N, C-alpha and C positions, 0 to 999 in steps of 0.2 A: 504494500500500500504506500501511497505517496504521503509525504509530510505536507500538511496544509496549515497555513497561518492566515488568520483573518483579523484585521484591525477593525474595531467596531466602536459604536457608542450605544448605550442602552435604549435610547429613544428613536433610533434610526430604523424605519420600516424596511429600507433596502437591506440593512444588515440582517434583520430577522428573516427576510425572504431568502437571502443567500445562505444563511445557516439552515433554513428549512430544506432547501434543495440538497445541501450537503448531507443533512440527516436522512433524507429520503434515499440517498445513494449509499447510506451506511458508512459514510466517511467520517472519521474522527478528525478533529482539528484543534489547534491551539488558538485561543481567542485572546486578543490584546485590546482591552477597553481603554481607549485614549482619553475618555472623560475621567475615569477613575485614576489613570496613570498618565497625566498629560505630558510627562517627560518623554513618553514613547512616540508622541506625534511627530517630532522632527525626524526620528528614525524611520517612521512610516513614510514620510514625505520624501526622504532621501532614497529609500528603496523603491518608491513608486514614481520616481522621476518627477517629483514636484507636485504630484496630485495630493490634495489636502482633504478631500471628502472621504467619508467612510461609506461602505466598507472598501478596504483594499485587500485583495486576496492574492496569496502566493501559494503555488503548488510546486513542491520540490525546489523552493528558492526562486522560482520563476514567477515574475509578476504577471498575473492574468487580468488584472483590472478590478472593476467593481461588480456590483450585482448584475447589471445588464450584460456585462462581458461574460460573466459566469453562465448566465442563461443562454447567451449566444453560442457558447461552446457546447452546451447541452443540445441546443437545436441543431447544431452542425455535426453532432455525433462525436465530438472531440473530447468531451469531458470524461467519459468513462475510461478511455485509455490513459488520460492524464492522472486520474485518481488511482488507477491500477499501477502507475509508474512505468507504463510501457509506451508512452507517447514519445515521438522523436523530440529532441531538444530544439 
């Protein structure tokens, strides 16, 4: 299985939608709440090439974007291989 990290905030509907999709896929993830730990926001922005909105999602260290990007990967049939750790880099 892939290593998944997701930067979130508790009141973000897109964060909840992204986590819901990952849960439906049976994928476990590490969640970083940038409201509870604001010192992690600059880290998120650096890793996400300046993006400052949440969620920001990383699969095996690769930035895949936000919620819409995650759902686009699902629609394109590319999410499952990424979650399985078998997608090309």
